[in-house]
C-alpha positions in Angstrom: 299.8 -129.3 111.4 296.0 -129.6 111.2 294.4 -130.5 107.8 290.8 -131.2 107.9 288.3 -132.6 105.1 284.7 -132.4 106.2 284.4 -135.3 109.2 288.1 -136.5 108.9 291.2 -134.4 110.4 294.9 -135.3 110.2 297.8 -134.0 112.1 301.3 -133.7 110.6 304.1 -133.5 112.5 306.2 -130.3 111.1 309.6 -131.7 111.9 309.4 -134.8 110.2 306.3 -135.1 108.4 305.1 -138.1 110.3 301.2 -138.6 110.7 300.6 -137.8 114.4 296.7 -138.2 114.3 294.1 -139.2 112.5 290.5 -139.1 114.0 286.7 -138.4 112.4 285.6 -136.1 115.5 285.0 -138.9 118.1 287.9 -141.7 117.5 291.3 -141.4 117.1 292.7 -144.2 115.1 296.8 -143.5 115.0 299.0 -145.1 117.3 302.3 -143.8 118.2 304.2 -144.0 114.9 308.0 -144.6 114.6 308.1 -145.1 111.0 309.2 -142.6 108.7 306.3 -141.0 106.4 308.6 -142.2 103.3 310.8 -144.7 102.2 312.5 -145.4 99.3 314.4 -148.7 98.3 317.2 -148.0 95.5 318.9 -150.8 93.9 322.2 -151.0 92.3 323.2 -152.9 89.3 324.6 -155.8 91.4 321.3 -156.1 93.1 322.5 -155.0 96.3 319.7 -152.7 98.0 319.8 -149.3 99.9 316.7 -148.2 101.8 316.6 -144.7 103.0 314.0 -142.8 104.4 312.6 -139.3 105.3 313.4 -139.6 109.0 316.8 -138.8 107.6 316.3 -136.0 105.6 315.8 -132.0 105.9 311.8 -131.3 106.3 310.2 -128.4 106.0 306.0 -128.0 105.3 304.5 -125.8 103.1 300.6 -125.0 103.8 297.7 -123.7 101.4 294.2 -123.6 102.3 293.6 -127.6 101.5 296.8 -129.0 101.2 300.3 -129.6 102.9 303.4 -130.6 101.1 306.2 -132.1 102.9 309.5 -131.5 101.3 312.4 -133.7 102.1 315.8 -133.1 101.3 318.8 -135.7 100.7 316.6 -138.8 102.1 319.4 -140.8 103.8 322.2 -138.7 103.2 321.9 -139.6 99.3 321.2 -137.6 96.5 317.4 -138.1 96.7 314.6 -135.5 97.1 311.1 -135.7 97.9 307.8 -134.3 98.5 304.5 -135.7 99.9 301.3 -134.2 99.3 298.4 -134.0 101.4 295.1 -133.1 100.1 291.8 -132.7 101.6 289.0 -133.0 99.3 285.7 -134.8 98.9 285.5 -136.0 102.7 288.8 -137.7 102.2 292.9 -137.0 102.8 294.5 -138.0 99.4 298.4 -138.6 99.6 300.8 -138.7 96.9 304.5 -138.9 96.5 307.4 -137.6 94.1 310.8 -138.6 94.1 313.8 -136.7 92.5 316.6 -139.5 92.4 320.3 -138.4 91.2 322.1 -141.3 92.5 322.1 -143.2 89.5 320.3 -146.2 91.4 316.8 -147.9 90.2 314.0 -146.8 92.6 312.4 -150.5 93.5 309.7 -149.0 95.4 308.4 -146.1 97.3 306.6 -146.8 100.6 304.2 -144.2 102.1 302.3 -143.1 104.1 303.5 -145.1 107.3 300.4 -145.7 108.9 299.7 -147.8 112.4 296.3 -147.6 114.1 295.6 -148.3 117.6 295.8 -152.2 118.2 291.8 -152.6 118.9 291.7 -156.0 117.1 289.3 -158.6 119.1 292.4 -160.6 119.8 293.5 -157.6 121.8 290.3 -157.2 123.5 288.6 -154.8 121.0 286.2 -155.5 118.5 287.9 -154.1 115.6 288.6 -156.4 112.0 291.0 -156.0 109.0 289.7 -156.8 105.8 292.4 -158.3 103.9 292.5 -158.4 100.2 294.1 -161.4 99.5 292.0 -164.7 98.9 289.1 -162.0 97.4 288.7 -160.6 100.9 289.1 -162.1 104.2 288.0 -160.5 107.5 290.4 -160.7 110.5 290.1 -160.1 114.2 293.5 -161.8 114.7 296.4 -161.8 112.5 298.1 -164.4 114.6 296.1 -166.7 112.8 297.4 -166.0 109.4 301.0 -166.3 111.1 300.2 -169.5 112.6 299.0 -171.3 109.3 302.1 -170.1 107.7 300.8 -167.6 105.0 303.8 -165.2 104.7 303.6 -161.4 104.5 304.8 -159.7 101.6 309.0 -159.9 100.8 309.4 -158.4 97.4 312.0 -160.3 95.9 312.6 -163.4 93.4 311.5 -166.1 93.8 308.1 -165.1 95.1 306.3 -167.0 97.6 302.6 -167.4 96.3 299.7 -166.0 98.6 300.9 -162.5 100.1 300.0 -158.8 99.5 301.1 -158.5 95.8 298.7 -156.3 93.3 297.9 -157.4 90.6 298.4 -160.9 92.0 297.0 -162.9 94.8 295.4 -159.2 95.9 292.9 -158.6 93.1 291.9 -155.0 94.3 293.3 -151.8 95.9 292.1 -151.1 99.5 292.1 -152.5 102.6 289.9 -151.0 105.9 290.0 -151.5 109.8 286.9 -151.2 111.5 284.3 -152.3 113.7 280.5 -152.0 113.4 280.3 -148.0 114.7 283.8 -146.6 112.6 286.9 -147.5 110.8 289.5 -146.4 108.6 289.7 -147.0 104.6 293.1 -146.9 103.0 292.8 -147.2 99.4 295.1 -146.7 96.3 292.9 -144.9 93.8 295.1 -145.5 91.2 293.2 -145.8 87.8 296.5 -146.9 85.8 296.8 -150.0 88.2 300.4 -149.9 88.9 301.9 -152.5 90.5 301.8 -152.4 94.6 301.6 -154.2 97.7 298.5 -153.6 100.1 298.7 -155.6 103.2 297.8 -155.2 107.0 299.7 -156.9 109.8 299.8 -156.4 113.6 302.9 -154.8 114.5 304.3 -154.2 118.2 303.3 -150.5 117.8 300.1 -151.6 116.7 298.2 -152.2 113.2 300.3 -151.5 110.2 299.4 -150.9 106.9 301.9 -152.2 104.2 302.0 -150.4 101.0 304.7 -150.3 98.5 304.5 -148.7 94.9 306.8 -150.6 92.7 307.2 -148.0 89.5 309.5 -149.9 87.5 310.3 -147.1 85.6 312.7 -146.7 82.8 314.1 -143.5 83.9 314.5 -143.5 87.7 315.2 -139.6 88.0 311.5 -138.7 88.6 308.9 -141.0 90.2 305.3 -139.7 90.6 303.0 -141.6 92.4 299.2 -142.2 92.5 296.9 -141.1 95.5 296.8 -143.2 98.6 293.1 -142.3 100.0 292.5 -142.1 103.6 289.1 -141.9 105.0 286.7 -142.7 108.0 283.6 -144.4 107.7 280.8 -146.6 109.4 279.1 -149.8 108.3 281.9 -152.6 108.1 283.7 -153.6 104.9 280.7 -153.1 102.7 281.0 -149.2 103.1 284.6 -149.6 102.2 284.3 -151.7 99.4 281.4 -149.2 98.0 284.1 -146.2 98.7 286.2 -148.7 96.3 283.4 -149.3 94.1 282.7 -145.7 93.4 285.8 -144.6 92.5 286.6 -147.6 90.4 283.3 -147.2 88.2 284.0 -143.5 88.2 287.4 -143.3 86.8 287.0 -146.5 84.2 288.9 -149.0 85.9 286.2 -151.2 85.5 285.7 -151.3 81.6 284.5 -154.9 80.5 281.0 -155.4 79.7 278.6 -157.1 82.6 278.0 -160.7 82.6 274.9 -160.8 80.5 276.5 -158.8 77.5 280.2 -160.0 77.7 280.6 -161.7 74.4 283.8 -163.4 75.9 281.4 -165.4 78.5 280.2 -168.8 76.7 276.4 -169.3 77.1 277.1 -172.4 79.0 278.3 -170.5 81.9 274.7 -168.8 82.0 273.4 -172.6 82.5 275.1 -172.8 86.2 276.7 -176.4 85.8 278.5 -177.8 88.4 282.1 -177.7 87.9 283.5 -181.4 88.9 287.3 -181.9 90.0 289.2 -185.3 89.5 292.8 -186.6 88.9 293.0 -188.9 85.9 296.3 -189.7 87.4 296.9 -190.3 91.1 295.4 -188.6 94.2 295.9 -184.8 94.9 299.1 -182.9 94.0 301.9 -185.4 95.5 300.1 -188.7 96.5 301.0 -191.8 96.1 301.1 -193.2 92.4 300.6 -189.5 91.2 301.7 -190.6 87.6 299.7 -193.6 87.9 296.1 -193.8 86.1 293.3 -194.1 88.0 291.4 -197.1 86.4 288.1 -195.3 87.0 289.2 -192.2 85.3 291.6 -193.6 82.7 291.1 -194.2 79.4 289.0 -190.9 79.7 285.5 -192.6 78.9 285.9 -195.1 81.9 284.7 -191.8 83.8 281.5 -191.3 81.9 278.8 -193.5 83.7 280.0 -191.5 87.0 279.8 -188.2 85.5 276.1 -189.3 84.5 275.2 -190.9 87.9 276.4 -187.2 89.2 274.5 -185.3 86.7 271.3 -187.1 87.5 271.9 -187.0 91.4 272.3 -182.7 91.2 269.9 -182.6 88.0 272.6 -180.4 86.4 275.0 -179.9 83.3 278.2 -180.9 84.4 281.9 -178.9 83.5 284.5 -181.7 84.1 287.5 -180.0 85.0 290.6 -183.0 85.0 293.9 -182.4 86.8 296.8 -184.6 86.1 295.7 -185.0 82.4 298.8 -183.6 80.8 300.9 -185.7 78.5 304.1 -184.0 79.9 303.8 -184.7 83.8 301.3 -183.4 86.4 301.4 -179.8 87.1 304.4 -179.6 84.7 304.2 -176.3 83.1 304.4 -174.6 80.8 303.8 -177.7 78.3 300.6 -179.7 78.3 299.4 -181.1 74.9 299.1 -183.9 74.0 296.9 -185.1 76.7 298.1 -188.1 78.9 297.3 -191.3 76.9 297.4 -189.6 73.7 294.4 -187.8 71.7 292.2 -190.4 70.6 290.4 -191.5 73.9 290.3 -187.6 74.9 288.7 -186.7 71.6 286.1 -189.6 72.3 285.4 -188.7 75.9 285.1 -184.9 75.0 282.6 -185.7 72.3 280.6 -188.2 74.8 280.6 -185.3 77.6 279.0 -183.0 75.0 276.5 -185.4 73.3 275.4 -185.3 76.9 274.7 -181.7 77.2 278.2 -181.6 79.4 281.3 -179.7 79.2 284.8 -180.4 79.4 287.8 -178.1 81.0 291.3 -178.9 81.7 293.7 -177.3 84.2 297.4 -176.0 83.6 299.9 -174.9 85.8 300.6 -171.3 84.5 303.9 -169.5 83.0 306.4 -171.5 85.4 309.0 -174.0 83.6 309.6 -177.6 84.5 313.2 -178.4 84.3 312.4 -181.9 85.6 309.1 -183.5 87.2 309.6 -185.1 90.8 306.2 -186.8 89.7 307.2 -188.3 86.8 311.0 -188.9 86.7 310.9 -189.6 82.9 310.1 -186.1 82.2 313.1 -183.6 82.2 313.4 -180.7 79.9 317.1 -179.7 80.9 318.5 -180.5 77.5 315.7 -178.6 75.7 316.3 -175.6 78.0 319.9 -175.3 77.1 319.5 -176.1 73.1 316.9 -173.1 73.0 318.9 -171.0 75.4 315.8 -170.4 77.7 317.5 -169.1 80.8 317.0 -165.4 78.5 313.4 -166.1 79.3 313.1 -167.1 83.0 312.4 -164.9 85.9 315.7 -163.4 87.6 316.9 -162.5 91.1 318.1 -159.1 91.6 321.8 -160.0 91.4 321.0 -161.8 88.1 321.3 -165.2 89.3 318.8 -168.0 88.2 317.5 -169.8 91.3 314.4 -172.3 91.4 311.2 -170.7 91.7 309.3 -171.2 95.0 306.0 -172.3 94.3 305.8 -176.1 93.6 309.7 -176.8 93.7 310.9 -179.7 95.5 307.4 -181.4 95.7 306.3 -181.5 92.5 308.9 -180.0 90.0 312.3 -178.6 89.9 312.2 -175.4 87.4 312.0 -171.7 87.5 309.3 -169.0 86.4 309.1 -167.7 82.7 309.2 -163.9 82.4 306.3 -163.2 80.1 307.8 -160.0 78.9 310.0 -162.3 76.9 309.3 -163.3 73.0 310.5 -166.9 74.0 308.1 -167.5 76.9 305.1 -165.6 75.0 305.2 -168.0 72.3 305.2 -171.0 74.2 302.2 -169.8 76.0 300.6 -169.0 73.1 301.5 -172.0 71.5 300.0 -174.0 74.1 296.9 -172.4 73.5 296.7 -172.4 70.2 297.2 -176.5 70.2 294.5 -176.8 72.7 291.9 -175.0 70.8 293.1 -176.6 67.4 293.5 -180.2 68.4 290.6 -180.4 70.8 287.1 -179.0 71.7 287.7 -178.5 75.4 285.5 -175.7 76.7 287.6 -174.1 79.5 291.3 -174.0 79.8 292.5 -173.3 83.3 296.1 -172.7 81.4 297.0 -169.8 84.5 296.8 -171.9 87.5 299.5 -171.0 89.7 299.2 -167.4 88.1 297.4 -166.4 91.1 295.1 -163.5 90.0 296.4 -164.1 86.2 299.8 -162.5 87.1 303.3 -163.8 86.8 306.1 -163.8 89.1 308.1 -160.3 89.1 311.4 -160.5 87.5 314.6 -158.3 87.6 316.3 -159.7 84.5 318.7 -156.7 83.2 319.0 -158.5 79.9 315.4 -159.0 78.9 315.0 -155.6 77.5 312.3 -154.2 80.4 313.4 -151.9 83.2 315.5 -152.8 86.3 312.9 -153.5 88.8 309.2 -154.8 88.6 306.2 -152.7 87.9 303.8 -151.6 85.5 305.6 -152.7 82.4 305.0 -156.5 83.8 301.4 -155.9 84.0 301.1 -154.4 80.7 303.2 -157.3 79.1 300.8 -160.3 80.9 297.7 -158.4 80.1 298.9 -158.1 76.2 299.5 -161.7 76.5 296.3 -162.6 77.6 294.5 -160.4 74.9 296.9 -162.4 72.3 295.7 -165.7 74.0 291.8 -164.8 73.5 292.9 -163.8 69.8 294.3 -167.0 69.2 290.8 -168.5 70.2 289.1 -166.0 68.1 290.9 -166.7 65.4 290.0 -170.7 66.0 286.4 -169.7 65.6 286.0 -170.3 69.2 285.2 -166.6 71.2 282.3 -167.1 73.2 282.5 -171.1 73.4 286.2 -171.6 74.8 287.2 -169.6 77.7 290.5 -168.8 79.8 291.0 -169.0 83.5 293.6 -168.9 86.3 293.8 -169.4 90.2 291.9 -167.3 92.3 289.9 -164.3 91.1 291.4 -162.2 88.2 293.1 -159.3 89.6 291.6 -156.1 88.1 293.8 -155.3 85.2 293.1 -159.1 83.7 289.4 -159.2 84.7 288.6 -158.3 81.2 290.8 -161.1 79.2 290.0 -164.1 82.5 286.3 -163.8 83.0 285.7 -167.4 84.7 288.3 -168.4 87.2 288.7 -170.7 90.4 288.1 -169.1 92.8 289.8 -169.0 96.3 287.5 -167.0 98.9 287.4 -170.6 101.1 291.3 -170.0 101.7 290.2 -167.1 104.2 288.7 -169.6 106.5 292.5 -170.5 107.5 292.7 -167.4 109.2 289.5 -165.5 109.3 286.3 -165.5 107.4 285.6 -165.0 103.8 284.3 -161.4 103.2 282.9 -160.9 100.0 284.8 -157.6 98.8 286.0 -159.3 95.3 282.4 -160.2 94.6 281.1 -157.0 95.5 283.5 -155.1 93.0 283.3 -157.5 90.3 280.5 -160.1 90.5 278.6 -157.8 88.0 281.3 -158.2 85.5 282.5 -162.0 85.4 282.1 -165.3 86.8 283.8 -167.6 89.2 283.5 -171.1 90.4 284.0 -172.0 93.9 287.7 -173.6 93.5 289.0 -176.8 94.4 289.1 -176.1 97.9 292.8 -176.7 98.2 294.7 -176.2 101.4 291.7 -177.3 103.7 293.4 -180.6 104.8 296.6 -178.6 106.1 294.2 -176.4 108.7 291.3 -178.6 109.2 290.4 -181.8 110.5 287.6 -182.9 108.5 287.1 -185.7 111.1 286.7 -183.7 113.7 284.4 -180.7 111.8 282.7 -183.2 108.9 280.4 -179.9 108.4 283.1 -177.9 107.1 282.5 -179.0 103.5 278.5 -177.5 103.9 280.2 -174.2 105.6 282.4 -173.8 102.6 280.0 -174.5 99.8 277.7 -172.2 101.4 280.1 -169.3 101.5 280.6 -169.9 97.8 277.2 -169.9 96.9 276.3 -167.1 98.8 279.4 -165.1 97.0 277.9 -165.8 93.7 280.3 -168.7 92.6 279.2 -171.8 90.4 279.1 -174.9 92.5 282.1 -177.1 92.7 282.8 -180.5 93.7 285.8 -182.6 94.2 286.1 -186.5 93.6 288.1 -189.2 94.9 288.2 -192.9 93.8 285.1 -194.1 92.1 283.1 -191.0 91.8 283.0 -190.4 95.5 282.8 -186.8 96.7 285.6 -185.7 98.6 286.4 -182.7 101.0 289.1 -180.9 98.9 291.7 -181.4 96.3 294.6 -181.9 99.0 293.0 -184.1 101.4 293.9 -187.7 101.2 291.9 -190.5 100.0 291.9 -192.3 103.3 290.1 -189.9 105.3 286.6 -190.4 106.6 284.1 -190.3 104.1 282.0 -186.8 103.1 278.2 -187.4 103.9 277.4 -188.4 100.3 274.0 -188.1 99.9 273.5 -185.1 102.4 276.2 -183.2 100.5 275.0 -184.2 97.0 271.4 -182.9 98.2 272.9 -179.6 99.5 274.8 -178.8 96.4 272.0 -179.7 94.4 269.5 -177.3 96.3 272.1 -174.4 96.1 272.2 -175.1 92.5 268.4 -175.6 91.8 268.6 -171.8 93.3 271.4 -170.4 90.9 269.1 -172.0 87.9 265.9 -170.7 89.8 264.6 -168.7 91.9 268.0 -166.7 92.7 269.0 -166.8 89.1 269.0 -162.8 88.6 271.1 -162.3 91.6 273.6 -164.8 91.5 274.5 -164.6 87.8 274.0 -160.8 87.0 273.2 -159.2 90.2 275.3 -156.2 92.2 276.5 -157.5 95.2 274.8 -154.7 98.0 275.0 -154.7 101.8 272.3 -157.3 103.3 270.4 -156.5 106.3 272.4 -157.4 109.6 271.0 -161.2 110.0 271.7 -162.6 113.7 273.4 -166.0 113.8 275.2 -168.0 116.1 279.0 -167.9 115.9 280.9 -171.3 116.0 284.1 -172.0 117.3 286.4 -174.1 115.1 289.8 -175.1 116.2 292.3 -175.7 113.7 295.2 -178.0 113.5 297.5 -175.2 114.3 295.9 -175.1 117.7 294.3 -171.6 117.0 290.6 -171.1 117.2 288.3 -169.4 114.6 285.0 -168.7 114.5 282.5 -169.7 111.9 278.7 -167.7 111.5 276.2 -170.5 111.5 274.5 -168.7 108.6 276.0 -167.1 105.4 274.0 -164.2 104.1 274.6 -161.9 100.9 272.1 -159.2 99.1 271.9 -158.5 95.4 270.5 -155.5 93.0 269.3 -157.0 89.7 266.9 -155.3 87.6 265.9 -152.5 90.2 264.8 -155.2 92.7 266.9 -155.7 96.1 267.0 -159.4 97.4 268.9 -161.3 100.5 270.0 -164.9 100.4 270.4 -166.6 103.9 271.6 -170.3 103.6 271.9 -172.3 106.6 274.2 -175.0 106.3 274.2 -176.8 109.2 271.6 -179.9 109.8 269.3 -178.4 112.3 266.9 -175.5 112.0 267.9 -172.3 113.1 266.1 -169.1 114.2 267.5 -165.6 112.7 266.3 -162.1 113.5 266.7 -159.9 110.4 267.5 -156.2 111.3 265.7 -154.4 108.7 264.4 -150.6 109.7 262.1 -149.0 107.0 260.8 -152.2 105.8 257.0 -153.1 106.8 257.7 -156.7 105.9 259.4 -159.4 103.6 258.2 -161.7 100.8 260.0 -164.6 101.8 260.6 -167.6 99.4 261.9 -170.9 100.3 261.4 -173.2 97.2 264.0 -172.7 94.5 261.5 -173.7 91.7 258.7 -171.7 92.7 257.5 -168.4 92.6 255.2 -168.7 95.7 256.1 -166.7 99.1 254.8 -166.0 102.5 255.0 -162.2 103.8 256.5 -161.8 107.1 256.0 -158.9 109.2 258.8 -156.7 110.4 258.0 -155.5 113.9 260.2 -153.0 115.6 262.8 -153.3 112.9 263.4 -156.9 113.2 262.2 -159.7 111.4 262.2 -163.4 112.8 262.9 -165.7 110.5 263.0 -169.9 110.6 265.6 -171.3 108.4 265.1 -175.2 107.7 268.5 -177.6 108.1 270.7 -177.2 105.0 267.9 -174.7 103.6 268.0 -171.5 101.9 265.6 -168.4 102.3 265.1 -165.3 99.4 263.9 -162.2 101.1 262.6 -159.2 99.3 261.5 -156.0 101.2 257.9 -154.7 101.6 258.9 -151.2 102.1 256.8 -148.5 104.2 
C-alpha cells in the first residue's frame, strides 16, 4: 500500500505492516527488511523480559487520503494490541505508535519503525555515510571502525556502558541521517517533550539499520502513546539533515534558552575566550603511576603559578585553570569532592592569586556516581558510611533489583555504584557538594557532572524508589530539576553569572538551559570517522563548550607516528566554535591529551603553542562574532586532501587536511578555513552565485583582499598552520 508526501513515497506491506520501499522518485533506499515494524519489550516484576512483535499478530491496514493505520491484535500472542500510524504531511512521512497493554507487565520500550537501508557505505564500495549523534556528531563511512575501537552499540540495561546511543546522554539530539552528496534519508524523533530514547545506526547483515527505542517509563503501562518519527529524503549532506531538525526544534519551542549574548547564566569571562588549561594536582592521567602522589610542580597549588603565567604570556590569553585529581577525597571518587586535597588554605591562596592575575579557576568532579572504595587511594573507603546512612536505597538498581557495581571507571579507578538522582538522599548529596564549593571557595567553573555524559545519570529500575518500574521521562525531569536546584544554590550564594556548572560532553537537549559551559568531546569522532559539528549547528548560538581534555586519543592513535594529530584535533575544535583547551604533563609542558602517558615523545612545544595562540587570537579578534555568538550554517564546499591515518587497531581513517565552518551573525555570512598542516595548501572553494570573496588573513586586522570567483570557483592559498576568513561579495 503506497503513501506519498510530495517527493517521498513509502510502500507498506498489507500483510505485515513492514516498510517495503522508501524512495524519492529516483533513489530506492530500503533493503529487504526482515525486522517487524513494531517490537515491544515487557518487563515482569522479577526483572525478566518478554519481547513481542508485530510479525506475530493479526494485522489490518486502514487507508485515508493522507494516512495509513496498521492495527495489530495480540502481539506475540499476548494481551497487547497496537496501532502504527503513517501520516504524509509537509514532505515527510510521520510515523507514530500506540500500544494497549493488558498483561499487567511494564513496557520497557517500543521499537518502531524497523528501518533497514541498502548498504551503500564507502566500506562496501559506495559513497554513503552515516551521521551518528554520539560525540556531538560523527560522520561515518565504515561502521566497522567503531566496533574495532570498542565503542558499543546500546544495550538498555543497568549498569550502563557509557558512549552509546542513549538520549539524553551521550546522544544529545534526536536525529540521524544516511546520505551521499546527492541524496539521503533523514530519520528524526520529532519529540518536543524530549522523552528517553535511543537513536543509533549500525551495519547489519541486511543493510544499514536504524536502532530506535522509546523508553516511556510510564506509571500506568496500560496505554502508551508515542511521538512522531519523521522520515524524509534530502540532498546536501548532514547540514541539510541538521537544518530539518533545527527548524523543528526552534518551531516547537524545544530550544527555550536565550542566545549566548543574552544568557544570564553565562559568565562574562566566557565572552573573553580564555584558554582552558587542564592538569592533575596528583599523578598522571586517570590511573598513572603515583596517581595519588602530588606533583611537586602543581602542589602546593601555588607552585603552578609561574608555569601558568608563562603560558598566559605565550598565548597572550586569560587562562581558565581546570584541575584534575584535586579532590580531598580521592582522585575521581564521586560524589564527594570537598574540601580540596591538602586543605583549603593553599587552594584559597592559589585561587586568589589567579584572580589577581586576571585568570580563572575550575574543578573537575566525577558526577553522580558513588565510590565505595578508591583503587587509586586505598585509604578512601566509604563502605561504613554507606551502610550507616542506608544509601543502598539511593543507588541505581538492576532490573532484578540487585545492586551490581557500576560500569564507568569501576575496576580501574574505583569500586562503587551510580546514584539515582530521583531519590532524595542522592539529590541532597549533590546539592550539598555544590553548596560547599560555592560557599567555601571562589572557583569560577564546576564540572561536577563529569562522567554524567550529556548531563544524564545512569538509568534505574529500582522498585522501592517511588519512580516507575522502568527508565523514562521521569528520570529526565528529576535530573533537570536537580540541575535547576544546583543553579539556585549558586544564585542564593550571589554568584549567578559568575560561577557556571558543566558536564562531560555537550549537554543534551533537556539540560542545555542549566549546563551552559561543558567539556566537549567531538574529538572522539576521530576514533571511527570524522567530527560532524551537528551539535554546534544546533546549539552553538545558545551555549558554549570548550574543546575538552582529548581523553581516549592515546587508546587509538600512535602519536609518535602522527605527531600532527594534536594540530588537526585542535583545528577541528576551533572550527566547531569550542574554546581552546590545552593539557599539561610535568613542568608545564604541553601534552597530547589527558590519557597519554608522560613518557611519550613530546608535543612540538613552540609550534603547538603558536598554533593555539593564533586560533585564540581569531576567537578574540576577527572571528569573535562568529565563534562566540554565531549560528552555524552550511559552508561553501572546500576541496582538500584526504589524509590516511592508520590506528592502533589496524583500521584506516581519512582526515581532511583543512577544517572549515560557516557562520551567520548580525546578518553576515562568513566562512573559516583552517590549515593544521605545517605546509601551505591551495584550495578551491565552490561558490556559485558569488562574485568574489573578501579574504581576511590577520586575526587582529580588519584589512582584507578581494579574490574573484571564476566559473563558480575561488582558488585560495592557506598558509602553513594558518586561517582564512571569507565573506562573500554577491553578484
